[in-house]
C-alpha positions in Angstrom: -22.1 0.6 -19.8 -18.9 -1.1 -18.0 -18.1 -0.4 -14.7 -14.9 2.2 -15.6 -17.5 4.0 -18.1 -19.8 4.5 -15.0 -16.9 5.9 -13.1 -15.8 8.7 -15.9 -19.2 9.8 -16.4 -20.2 9.8 -12.3 -16.7 12.4 -12.0 -18.0 14.4 -15.0 -21.2 15.0 -13.7 -19.7 15.4 -10.2 -17.8 17.9 -11.4 -20.5 20.1 -13.3 -23.0 20.2 -10.9 -22.9 23.6 -9.0 -19.5 23.1 -7.3 -16.9 26.0 -6.7 -13.7 25.9 -8.0 -11.9 24.9 -4.6 -12.6 24.5 -1.1 -13.2 27.0 1.2 -13.1 27.5 5.2 -16.5 29.4 4.7 -17.6 30.7 8.2 -14.7 28.7 9.8 -13.3 31.7 12.1 -17.2 32.4 13.0 -18.7 29.3 13.6 -15.6 27.1 14.3 -12.7 28.7 15.6 -14.6 30.0 18.9 -15.5 26.5 19.7 -11.9 25.4 19.5 -10.6 27.9 21.6 -13.5 27.1 24.3 -13.4 23.1 24.1 -10.0 22.0 22.4 -7.2 24.4 22.5 -6.2 23.5 26.3 -5.3 20.1 24.9 -4.6 20.3 21.3 -2.0 23.3 20.8 1.8 23.9 21.4 4.6 21.4 20.7 3.1 18.9 23.3 -0.3 18.8 21.5 -2.2 15.9 21.9 -2.4 13.7 19.1 -0.2 16.0 17.2 -3.2 18.0 16.6 -2.4 21.5 17.3 -5.5 23.9 15.9 -3.7 27.2 17.4 -1.7 26.8 13.9 -5.1 26.9 11.9 -5.3 30.9 11.0 -6.0 30.9 6.6 -8.4 29.4 4.4 -5.0 27.1 3.3 -4.5 26.0 6.6 -8.1 24.9 7.0 -8.0 23.1 3.8 -5.2 21.2 4.5 -6.5 20.0 7.8 -9.7 18.3 6.1 -8.6 15.0 7.8 -8.8 16.7 11.2 -12.1 18.0 10.6 -13.4 14.8 9.6 -11.7 13.1 13.0 -13.5 16.0 15.0 -16.8 15.3 13.7 -16.7 12.0 14.2 -15.3 12.3 17.8 -18.3 15.0 18.4 -20.8 12.1 17.1 -19.4 9.2 19.1 -19.2 11.7 22.0 -15.3 10.6 22.7 -14.2 14.4 22.6 -13.9 16.1 24.6 -13.0 13.4 27.5 -15.6 13.0 29.8 -14.2 14.7 32.5 -13.8 18.3 30.5 -16.4 20.5 29.7 -18.8 19.2 27.0 -20.3 22.0 23.9 -24.1 22.0 24.2 -25.9 20.1 21.2 -26.4 23.5 19.2 -22.6 24.0 19.2 -22.0 20.6 18.0 -24.5 21.3 15.0 -23.0 24.4 14.5 -19.7 22.3 13.5 -21.6 19.6 12.0 -23.4 22.1 9.5 -20.0 23.7 8.8 -18.6 20.6 8.3 -21.0 19.7 5.5 -20.8 22.5 3.9 -16.9 22.4 3.8 -17.0 18.7 2.1 -19.8 20.1 -0.2 -17.5 22.8 -1.7 -14.6 20.6 -2.8 -14.1 19.9 -6.4 -12.6 16.6 -7.8 -9.2 18.2 -8.7 -5.7 16.1 -9.7 -2.9 17.3 -8.0 0.0 19.5 -9.2 2.0 17.4 -11.0 5.8 16.6 -9.8 8.4 14.4 -10.9 9.4 12.0 -8.5 12.2 9.3 -8.5 11.8 5.8 -9.0 12.1 3.5 -6.0 14.4 0.8 -5.1 11.9 -1.5 -6.3 10.9 0.1 -9.1 14.5 0.7 -10.6 15.1 -3.0 -10.0 12.1 -3.9 -12.2 12.6 -1.1 -15.0 16.3 -2.1 -15.3 15.4 -5.8 -15.7 12.7 -5.1 -18.2 15.3 -2.9 -20.3 18.0 -5.6 -20.3 15.7 -8.9 -20.4 17.9 -10.2 -17.0 18.4 -9.4 -13.2 21.3 -8.2 -11.8 22.0 -10.6 -9.1 25.1 -11.0 -6.2 26.3 -14.5 -5.7 25.6 -15.3 -2.2 26.8 -18.4 -0.2 24.2 -19.4 2.1 22.7 -22.2 4.5 20.2 -24.4 3.1 16.4 -23.4 3.5 17.6 -19.6 4.5 15.9 -16.3 2.8 18.8 -13.6 1.4 18.3 -11.0 -1.1 19.8 -11.7 -4.2 19.1 -8.3 -6.4 22.4 -6.4 -7.0 19.6 -3.4 -7.3 18.0 -3.9 -3.8 21.4 -4.8 -1.9 23.2 -1.5 -3.2 20.3 1.1 -3.0 19.7 2.2 0.2 15.9 1.1 1.5 13.1 3.8 0.2 11.7 5.4 3.9 8.1 5.7 3.4 6.8 8.8 1.9 4.2 11.1 3.5 1.6 8.7 1.8 2.7 5.6 4.1 4.1 4.0 0.9 7.5 3.5 -0.4 7.0 4.6 -4.0 6.0 8.3 -2.8 10.2 9.3 -3.1 9.3 13.1 -3.5 10.9 13.9 -0.5 13.6 11.3 -1.2 16.6 13.0 -2.3 19.1 11.9 -5.2 22.5 11.5 -3.3 26.1 11.2 -4.5 26.1 8.0 -3.0 22.9 6.8 -4.6 24.2 8.0 -8.1 27.6 6.2 -7.6 25.5 2.9 -7.1 23.5 3.7 -10.1 26.6 4.0 -12.3 28.1 0.7 -10.8 24.9 -1.0 -11.7 24.5 0.4 -15.3 28.2 -0.9 -15.8 27.2 -4.4 -14.3 24.3 -4.6 -16.3 26.2 -3.6 -19.7 29.1 -6.2 -18.7 26.6 -9.0 -18.5 24.8 -7.9 -21.7 27.9 -8.3 -23.9 28.9 -11.5 -22.0 28.8 -14.7 -24.1 26.3 -15.9 -21.2 23.8 -13.2 -22.6 23.5 -13.9 -26.3 20.0 -14.9 -26.0 18.9 -11.4 -24.4 21.9 -9.4 -27.2 19.7 -11.2 -29.6 16.5 -9.4 -28.8 18.5 -6.1 -29.7 20.4 -6.7 -32.2 19.1 -9.4 -34.3 22.3 -11.2 -33.9 23.8 -12.8 -31.0 27.2 -12.3 -31.6 29.4 -10.6 -28.9 31.9 -8.0 -29.6 31.4 -7.6 -33.3 28.5 -5.4 -34.4 28.0 -3.8 -37.2 26.9 -0.4 -37.5 23.1 -1.4 -38.3 22.9 -3.7 -35.4 24.4 -1.0 -33.3 21.9 1.5 -34.5 18.9 -1.0 -34.1 20.0 -1.6 -30.3 20.3 2.0 -29.4 16.4 2.7 -30.6 15.6 -0.4 -28.8 17.3 1.1 -25.6 16.1 4.6 -26.1 12.4 3.8 -26.4 12.5 1.3 -23.4 14.8 3.9 -21.3 12.8 7.2 -21.8 9.5 4.9 -22.3 8.2 7.0 -24.8 8.8 7.7 -28.5 11.3 10.5 -29.1 11.6 12.7 -32.0 13.4 11.4 -34.7 16.0 14.2 -34.8 17.1 13.3 -31.5 17.2 9.8 -32.3 19.2 10.8 -35.4 21.8 12.6 -33.5 22.9 9.8 -31.2 23.0 7.4 -34.4 25.3 9.7 -36.0 27.8 8.9 -33.1 27.8 5.7 -34.5 29.1 6.4 -37.8 32.9 5.5 -39.0 33.7 3.4 -36.1 35.7 0.3 -36.2 34.1 -2.8 -34.3 35.8 -2.3 -30.9 34.8 1.5 -31.2 31.6 0.9 -32.0 31.0 -1.3 -28.6 32.8 1.2 -26.5 30.7 3.9 -28.1 27.3 1.8 -27.9 28.2 1.4 -24.4 28.8 4.6 -23.5 25.5 6.0 -25.3 23.6 3.5 -23.4 25.0 4.7 -19.8 24.5 7.9 -20.8 20.5 7.1 -21.4 20.5 5.5 -17.8 22.3 7.6 -15.9 20.1 10.8 -17.5 17.4 12.3 -15.1 14.7 11.2 -17.6 15.3 7.8 -16.7 15.7 8.0 -13.1 12.8 10.0 -12.8 9.4 9.9 -13.5 7.3 13.0 -15.3 10.5 14.8 -16.6 9.4 14.6 -20.4 5.8 14.9 -19.8 3.9 17.1 -22.6 2.6 20.0 -20.6 -0.2 22.0 -22.4 -1.0 25.5 -22.1 -4.2 24.8 -20.1 -3.9 24.8 -16.1 -5.4 21.5 -15.7 -5.2 18.8 -18.6 -5.1 15.0 -18.9 -1.9 13.7 -19.0 -0.4 12.4 -22.1 -0.7 9.1 -23.4 3.1 7.7 -22.4 2.4 9.3 -18.9 -0.5 7.4 -18.8 0.9 3.9 -19.6 3.7 4.7 -17.0 1.1 5.8 -14.4 -0.9 2.6 -14.7 2.2 0.1 -15.7 3.9 1.4 -12.5 0.6 1.1 -10.4 -0.3 -2.6 -11.5 3.4 -3.7 -11.8 5.9 -1.5 -10.3 7.5 -1.4 -13.6 8.0 0.3 -16.8 5.1 -0.1 -19.7 6.2 -3.0 -21.7 6.0 -2.9 -25.6 2.3 -3.4 -26.0 1.4 -0.6 -23.7 4.0 1.5 -25.4 2.7 0.7 -28.7 -0.9 1.9 -28.0 0.0 4.8 -26.0 2.2 5.9 -29.6 -0.9 5.2 -31.4 -3.1 7.2 -28.9 -5.2 4.2 -28.7 -5.4 4.3 -24.7 -7.8 7.2 -25.3 -10.3 4.9 -26.2 -12.1 3.4 -23.0 -12.4 -0.2 -24.3 -8.7 -0.3 -25.0 -7.7 1.3 -21.4 -10.1 -1.4 -19.9 -8.5 -4.6 -21.6 -5.2 -3.2 -21.0 -6.1 -2.7 -17.2 -7.4 -6.8 -17.6 -4.5 -8.0 -19.2 -2.1 -6.2 -16.7 -3.6 -7.8 -13.8 -4.0 -11.4 -15.7 0.1 -11.0 -15.9 2.5 -12.4 -13.3 3.9 -8.8 -12.7 0.8 -8.0 -11.0 2.2 -9.9 -7.9 3.8 -6.6 -7.0 0.5 -5.8 -5.9 0.7 -8.1 -3.5 4.6 -8.0 -2.4 4.7 -4.3 -2.3 1.1 -2.7 -2.1 -0.1 -5.0 0.4 2.9 -5.8 2.4 3.6 -1.9 3.0 -0.3 -1.4 3.8 -0.7 -4.3 6.2 2.9 -4.0 7.5 3.4 -7.8 6.8 7.0 -7.1 6.7 6.6 -7.4 10.9 6.0 -11.4 10.3 9.6 -11.6 9.6 10.2 -11.1 13.5 7.8 -13.7 14.8 10.1 -16.6 14.4 13.5 -18.1 13.9 12.8 -21.0 11.7 12.8 -19.4 8.4 10.6 -22.0 6.4 8.1 -21.6 9.4 8.5 -17.7 9.0 8.4 -17.6 5.4 5.2 -19.7 5.2 3.4 -17.7 7.7 4.6 -14.2 5.6 3.7 -15.8 2.4 0.2 -17.0 3.1 -1.5 -13.4 3.7 0.9 -12.0 0.4 -0.7 -15.3 -1.7 -4.3 -14.7 0.0 -4.1 -10.8 -1.3 -2.4 -11.9 -4.6 -5.6 -14.0 -4.9 -8.1 -11.3 -4.1 -6.3 -8.9 -6.2 -6.3 -10.9 -9.4 -9.0 -13.3 -9.1 -11.8 -10.6 -9.1 -12.9 -11.2 -5.9 -15.4 -8.9 -3.4 -13.7 -6.6 -1.5 -14.7 -7.4 1.4 -13.5 -10.8 1.8 -10.5 -8.8 2.9 -12.1 -9.3 6.3 -13.8 -12.8 5.8 -13.5 -15.4 3.1 -13.6 -19.1 2.7 -10.6 -19.1 0.6 -7.1 -19.6 2.3 -3.7 -20.4 1.2 -1.9 -22.9 3.3 1.7 -25.2 3.5 2.6 -28.2 5.7 4.2 -25.3 7.7 0.8 -24.1 8.8 -1.6 -26.8 8.1 -2.0 -27.4 12.1 -3.7 -24.3 12.1 -6.6 -25.3 9.8 -7.8 -28.9 10.8 -9.8 -31.0 8.4 -9.6 -28.7 5.9 -5.7 -29.3 5.7 -6.7 -32.5 4.0 -7.5 -30.8 0.5 -3.7 -30.3 0.3 -1.7 -32.4 -2.5 0.3 -34.6 -0.1 4.0 -33.6 0.7 7.1 -35.4 0.6 10.1 -34.1 2.2 13.3 -34.0 0.3 15.8 -36.5 1.5 18.4 -35.2 4.1 16.5 -31.8 4.6 15.2 -31.6 8.0 12.8 -28.3 7.2 12.0 -26.8 3.7 10.3 -23.9 2.4 7.4 -25.3 0.6 5.2 -23.4 -1.7 1.4 -22.8 -0.2 -1.8 -24.5 -1.7 -5.2 -22.8 -2.3 -8.1 -24.5 0.1 -11.6 -24.0 1.0 -12.4 -22.9 4.4 -15.0 -25.7 5.1 -14.4 -26.7 9.2 -11.8 -23.7 10.2 -14.2 -21.3 9.5 -12.9 -18.9 12.2 -9.4 -18.1 9.9 -11.6 -16.6 7.0 -9.8 -13.3 6.2 -6.8 -11.5 7.0 -7.4 -10.8 10.5 -7.0 -14.5 12.0 -4.4 -15.5 9.8 -1.6 -17.0 12.1 0.9 -14.9 10.9 -1.0 -11.7 11.2 -1.9 -12.7 14.6 1.5 -13.6 15.8 3.2 -10.4 14.6 0.6 -8.2 16.7 0.9 -10.7 19.8 -1.4 -9.1 22.2 -4.7 -7.4 22.3 -3.7 -4.1 22.0 -1.4 -4.4 19.3 -4.4 -6.5 17.6 -6.9 -3.8 18.0 -4.8 -1.2 16.9 -3.9 -2.7 13.7 -7.5 -3.5 12.9 -8.2 0.1 13.8 -5.2 1.8 11.8 -4.8 -0.5 8.9 -8.6 -2.1 7.9 -10.4 1.1 9.7 -8.2 3.7 8.5 -8.4 5.4 12.1 -4.9 7.2 12.9 -4.1 6.7 16.5 -1.6 9.1 18.4 1.4 7.5 20.3 1.0 6.3 23.5 2.3 8.3 26.4 6.0 7.4 27.3 5.0 6.4 31.0 2.2 4.1 29.8 4.1 1.0 31.7 3.0 -2.7 31.6 -0.2 -4.4 32.8 0.9 -5.7 36.0 0.7 -9.7 36.9 -1.7 -10.8 39.4 -0.6 -10.5 43.1 -0.3 -13.6 45.3 -4.1 -13.5 46.4 -5.5 -12.3 42.7 -7.0 -14.2 40.0 -7.8 -11.7 37.7 -8.1 -12.6 33.9 -5.6 -10.5 31.7 -8.9 -8.5 30.6 -9.5 -7.7 34.2 -6.4 -6.2 35.0 -6.0 -4.7 32.1 -9.1 -2.6 32.9 -7.3 -1.4 36.2 -4.4 -0.5 34.0 -6.5 1.8 31.5 -8.2 3.4 34.0 -6.8 7.0 33.2 -9.3 8.9 31.0 -6.8 10.3 28.6 -6.0 6.7 27.7 -9.3 5.6 27.8 -10.1 7.7 24.9 -7.9 5.6 22.4 -8.5 2.3 24.2 -12.2 2.6 23.9 -11.7 2.2 19.9 -8.7 -0.3 20.2 -9.9 -2.8 22.9 -12.7 -4.3 22.0 -11.6 -4.9 18.8 -8.0 -6.2 20.4 -9.8 -8.5 22.9 -12.1 -9.8 20.1 -9.0 -11.9 19.0 -8.4 -13.6 22.4 -9.9 -16.8 21.2 -5.9 -16.8 19.6 -2.7 -17.2 21.5 0.3 -15.1 21.2 1.7 -17.4 18.4 -1.8 -17.4 16.3 -2.7 -20.9 17.4 -6.7 -21.1 18.2 -7.3 -21.8 21.6 -10.9 -23.4 21.1 -9.2 -26.0 18.7 -9.0 -29.7 19.6 -5.4 -29.9 18.6 -4.5 -26.8 20.7 -0.9 -27.2 22.0 0.1 -24.3 24.4 3.3 -22.8 23.9 6.3 -22.9 26.1 6.7 -20.1 28.2 10.0 -18.7 27.6 10.6 -16.9 31.0 9.6 -18.2 34.1 8.5 -14.9 35.4 6.0 -14.7 32.2 2.2 -14.9 33.6 0.3 -18.3 32.1 -2.1 -17.2 29.4 -6.1 -17.2 30.6 -7.8 -20.7 30.2 -10.8 -21.1 27.7 -13.1 -20.3 30.3 -11.6 -17.2 31.2 -11.7 -15.5 27.8 -14.0 -13.0 27.3 -14.3 -12.1 23.5 -17.2 -9.8 23.7 -16.9 -5.9 23.0 -19.0 -3.1 22.2 -17.7 -0.2 19.7 -17.8 3.3 20.0 -21.0 3.4 17.5 -22.6 1.3 20.4 -22.8 -1.9 18.3 -21.9 -4.9 20.4 -20.7 -8.9 19.7 -19.5 -11.9 21.1 -16.7 -13.4 19.5 -14.5 -12.4 16.3 -17.0 -14.1 14.2 -19.7 -11.4 14.9 -17.1 -8.9 15.0 -16.3 -9.7 11.3 -19.9 -9.7 10.5 -20.3 -6.0 11.6 -17.3 -5.0 9.9 -19.0 -6.2 6.3 -22.2 -5.0 7.4 -22.6 -1.8 9.5 -19.1 -0.7 9.5 -18.4 -1.9 5.8 -18.5 2.0 4.5 -15.4 2.6 7.2 -14.1 -0.2 5.6 -14.5 0.4 2.0 -13.5 3.8 2.4 -10.1 2.9 3.9 -9.6 0.2 0.9 -10.2 3.1 -1.4 -8.1 5.5 0.4 -5.0 3.3 0.6 -5.2 2.1 -3.1 -5.6 5.5 -4.4 -2.5 6.7 -2.8 -0.5 4.1 -3.7 -1.5 4.4 -7.2 -1.1 8.2 -7.1 2.4 7.6 -5.5 1.6 10.8 -3.0 -0.3 11.7 0.3 -4.1 12.2 -0.6 -5.3 15.7 -0.8 -8.4 18.0 -0.3 -9.6 17.8 -3.6 -9.2 13.8 -3.9 -12.3 13.8 -1.4 -15.1 13.8 -4.0 -13.3 11.1 -6.0 -13.1 8.7 -2.7 -16.6 9.7 -2.1 -17.7 8.6 -5.6 -15.9 5.4 -5.6 -16.4 4.2 -2.0 -20.1 4.9 -3.1 -19.9 2.4 -6.0 -18.2 0.0 -4.4 -20.9 0.0 -1.7 -23.8 0.1 -4.0 -22.7 -2.8 -6.2 -20.0 -5.1 -3.5 -17.7 -3.9 -5.9 -14.5 -6.1 -6.6 -10.8 -5.5 -6.3 -10.9 -5.6 -10.2 -13.8 -2.8 -10.3 -11.7 -0.8 -7.7 -8.8 -1.2 -9.7 -10.4 0.2 -13.0 -12.1 2.6 -11.0 -8.8 4.3 -9.5 -7.2 4.0 -13.1 -10.1 6.2 -14.7 -10.4 9.2 -11.7 -9.7 12.8 -12.1 -6.7 12.2 -10.0 -4.8 9.3 -12.1 -5.5 10.6 -15.8 -5.3 14.2 -15.0 -2.7 16.8 -14.1 -2.2 20.7 -12.9 0.4 22.5 -13.7 2.3 24.5 -11.0 1.4 28.1 -10.4 5.0 28.9 -11.4 4.3 27.7 -15.0 
């Protein structure tokens, strides 16, 4: 049995063995609510509730279910002893155990269910990719730019507003992103521009794929019909009833050559301006059952927009039309085929960039080729993990890296593996692609945590620790107090290290609750300076101090990278921390990876009924040392991905 089949069977079994239909608050009112009022409500209620957690608003069973992530956080804090704060009244052991028992019952009573299906608008990136796949070319703007600069050339991305992250944290979660008149006008302009190009002499090759002829402005009725049929299939992303197609095609009859071309353009624009093209899900086949498998065309769409951020190609649409995607072996083969396609680059360019906040690297250097090198390095690395069937935990530590002449100095003797670079004449600095190398000497650089660009975008230990906590371990942090201030410099007679000065700064108990989690992770990276250079490297060159008042960095002998996690585990440096993250903390890392991947794949915030699926996939990944390919198969075979629920109103 292959991996995807195991996941499908496992999910089916988990749904059959005595699971109630919905999660329930159980004895929440009796066992938990009084304790929240006794120990928590003082700080966690009202408009100024700490951590934006307001227990006073939780009164119904639905409220309890909706706050499922909050209960997980409550249990973790109680187990670690980080809440309530040390200077507050503490619950007795039997009171903590009451909450633990309620939470275990609460989690065990959750059934794996898909979410209520809701159509959503294509994100700007998805719209750009879909329009390109339909027409066969990209709409680009003419830009006069200086050498070795980076400018957005896509007309779509230049005109359409940037999608704000949805509740999932990803830009493809457009459920709360309305269609405005401004966006509608931009759609109209873009479709007109694409049609003008399609019927221009420069696009004869693309036109031939639709009509079988490259003659421009001299269409026959037969060629026009063929063109519309191809467009309808691609734009609707599914086959339509022949009666609907015939009705559209009938409008081509008895037209002169000029009228025929105008009619074809009008019909194409009508299709591309329709909600069924701009939105996903409006044409989904809805059955009478409350919970149902999605139709084959919707499954093909979900898979293609997950792995490619693009519409299904002709092969996927053909298999959907034949109902072949229902066959597990065919479905698995398509996932593998899609991961091997150049289009799978979108997983790194979109998913990984948003998850790991890699766009922040754009702010670390004014030297464009240097900035591009720093940003492309982790993206190329993530693309390698995603498409080369690499273990999930190589995210944390790996012996593979991608470097260019702009980042090679960070890798010492390992940089000699690169093919010799010859600079073009007349160009001082240029953008150069990365090359894959094996880490044999610069082993401190293995994995995403210690890549120069990631370190440089998170300049200090607090930023670095918070990034690891949120992006790698999946723990959410509240906003810091408005009056948090800066770490004061040494006075004239002081010789404290930054870490010693920070210990004084964070003495406030309310601050220490978060800093106990953040600081050990961040200070483990103090062997790397603000620019991402390794301080213990033989060829280390200190960066120039930008301001005369800027404090000099700690010397090598002053650096303290040791730490202790809230779990009690200790480490001496980043190497030992990576070891902890890939062993005793591996479940937390894997859980975050699974949750981030599922949320991106589903284009929505995860719900309480996604929890059993997440638990099952995490268990499978942990037991089998799963790879990214395994994870993508597991998500694509999950109940949440392959099924849907109708709205109660339908």
